[in-house]
C-alpha positions as CSV (number, residue, x, y, z in Angstrom):
1,M,-77.9,-111.9,113.8
2,V,-78.1,-110.2,117.2
3,F,-81.6,-111.9,117.6
4,F,-80.0,-115.3,117.2
5,L,-77.2,-114.6,119.6
6,I,-79.7,-113.7,122.3
7,L,-81.9,-116.7,121.5
8,L,-78.9,-118.9,122.0
9,K,-78.4,-117.2,125.4
10,V,-82.0,-118.0,126.3
11,R,-81.7,-121.6,125.3
12,N,-78.5,-122.2,127.2
13,G,-79.9,-120.5,130.3
14,T,-77.6,-117.4,130.5
15,V,-80.6,-115.1,129.8
16,K,-84.1,-115.6,131.4
17,R,-87.0,-115.7,129.0
18,G,-88.6,-112.7,130.7
19,D,-85.4,-110.6,130.1
20,F,-85.3,-111.6,126.4
21,L,-86.6,-108.3,124.9
22,N,-84.6,-106.1,127.3
23,N,-81.4,-108.0,126.4
24,M,-82.2,-107.9,122.7
25,D,-82.6,-104.1,123.1
26,N,-79.2,-103.8,124.9
27,E,-77.4,-106.0,122.4
28,M,-78.9,-104.1,119.5
29,M,-77.9,-100.8,121.0
30,K,-74.3,-102.0,121.2
31,F,-74.4,-103.2,117.6
32,I,-75.8,-99.9,116.3
33,K,-73.7,-97.7,118.5
34,N,-70.5,-99.3,117.1
35,D,-70.7,-96.8,114.2
36,R,-67.4,-95.0,114.6
37,F,-68.1,-92.4,111.9
38,A,-71.4,-91.4,113.5
39,N,-69.6,-91.0,116.8
40,Y,-66.8,-89.0,115.2
41,V,-69.2,-86.4,113.8
42,G,-71.2,-86.2,117.1
43,I,-74.4,-88.0,116.2
44,K,-76.3,-89.5,119.2
45,L,-78.8,-92.3,119.0
46,I,-81.9,-91.2,120.9
47,K,-84.4,-94.0,120.3
48,V,-84.6,-97.3,118.5
49,E,-87.7,-99.5,118.0
50,P,-88.4,-102.1,115.2
51,G,-88.5,-100.1,112.0
52,Y,-88.0,-96.7,113.7
53,A,-85.1,-94.6,115.1
54,V,-84.3,-91.1,116.2
55,T,-80.9,-89.5,116.0
56,E,-79.6,-86.1,117.0
57,M,-76.6,-83.9,116.3
58,E,-75.5,-80.8,118.0
59,I,-74.2,-78.4,115.4
60,N,-70.7,-76.9,115.9
61,D,-68.3,-75.0,113.6
62,N,-67.0,-78.3,112.1
63,H,-70.5,-78.9,110.6
64,L,-70.6,-75.6,108.8
65,N,-69.7,-75.0,105.1
66,G,-68.0,-72.0,103.7
67,V,-71.1,-69.7,103.9
68,N,-71.7,-70.7,107.5
69,I,-74.7,-73.0,107.1
70,V,-74.8,-76.7,108.0
71,Q,-73.0,-78.6,105.3
72,G,-75.3,-80.9,103.3
73,G,-73.1,-83.9,104.0
74,A,-73.5,-83.5,107.7
75,I,-77.3,-83.5,107.3
76,F,-77.1,-86.6,105.0
77,T,-74.9,-88.4,107.6
78,L,-77.4,-87.7,110.4
79,A,-80.2,-89.1,108.3
80,D,-78.2,-92.1,107.1
81,Y,-77.4,-93.1,110.6
82,A,-81.1,-92.9,111.6
83,F,-81.9,-95.1,108.6
84,A,-79.1,-97.6,109.7
85,A,-80.4,-97.8,113.2
86,A,-84.0,-98.3,112.2
87,S,-83.3,-100.8,109.4
88,N,-81.1,-102.9,111.6
89,S,-83.4,-102.7,114.6
90,K,-84.6,-106.3,114.2
91,G,-81.1,-107.7,114.6
92,V,-80.6,-108.6,110.9
93,V,-77.9,-106.8,109.0
94,T,-79.4,-104.4,106.5
95,L,-77.2,-102.3,104.2
96,G,-78.2,-99.2,102.3
97,I,-78.2,-99.8,98.5
98,N,-79.8,-96.5,97.4
99,A,-80.3,-93.1,99.1
100,N,-81.7,-89.8,98.1
101,I,-82.0,-86.5,100.0
102,S,-83.9,-83.3,99.3
103,Y,-83.0,-80.2,101.2
104,F,-85.8,-77.7,101.9
105,K,-84.3,-75.0,104.0
106,S,-81.4,-74.0,106.2
107,P,-81.7,-75.1,109.8
108,K,-82.2,-72.7,112.7
109,G,-80.6,-73.4,116.1
110,R,-77.8,-75.6,117.2
111,K,-79.5,-79.1,117.1
112,L,-80.8,-81.3,114.3
113,T,-83.0,-84.4,114.7
114,A,-83.6,-87.2,112.2
115,E,-86.6,-89.5,112.5
116,A,-86.5,-92.7,110.4
117,T,-89.7,-94.6,109.7
118,K,-90.1,-97.9,107.7
119,V,-92.5,-97.5,104.8
120,S,-92.1,-101.0,103.2
121,E,-90.4,-104.3,103.7
122,S,-90.2,-107.6,101.7
123,K,-88.0,-110.6,102.2
124,K,-84.8,-108.9,101.0
125,L,-85.6,-105.1,100.5
126,C,-86.9,-102.4,102.8
127,G,-87.8,-98.7,102.3
128,Y,-87.4,-95.9,104.8
129,N,-88.2,-92.2,105.0
130,V,-86.1,-90.0,107.3
131,D,-87.2,-86.5,108.2
132,V,-84.6,-84.1,109.4
133,L,-85.9,-81.3,111.7
134,D,-84.3,-78.3,113.3
135,E,-84.9,-77.0,116.8
136,N,-88.1,-75.3,115.7
137,K,-89.4,-78.7,114.3
138,D,-89.2,-77.3,110.8
139,L,-88.6,-79.8,108.1
140,I,-85.0,-79.2,106.8
141,A,-84.6,-82.3,104.6
142,R,-86.2,-85.6,103.6
143,F,-84.0,-88.7,103.1
144,T,-85.3,-91.8,101.4
145,S,-83.4,-95.0,101.3
146,T,-83.7,-98.6,100.2
147,G,-82.0,-101.3,102.2
148,Y,-80.8,-104.8,101.3
149,I,-81.7,-107.3,104.1
150,K,-78.8,-109.7,104.3
151,G,-80.3,-112.2,106.7
């Protein structure tokens, strides 16, 4: 969808052909950064490329559960947002239709990073792995998701 909006701008002359990719990146960043829940819980989008994204979250007291470790839902949300950014990075709306997460250990430090990588794609479905790492680069969780490509 974003791709076609930018293509129309190129055709009508409001965007130069040489600026096409830069403008697509800027438009895509606006589209992805519009996730109000991710913003509410403090997730930052660090990098987006076709089929790839990195997100980060600074841990604060609101992210901790009753035994003072990062709540699983906070980790899931971080990974899900990385999946959303990566799977929508081509400008076509993609929605998650299945997700699974495995938790391996409690994180150390005050920052978590999620790295989403595309592992498969067909006309209507895509698959992604998302690794969640702590400050020591230890694997905390692995999230796998299937997306439905609407376009």
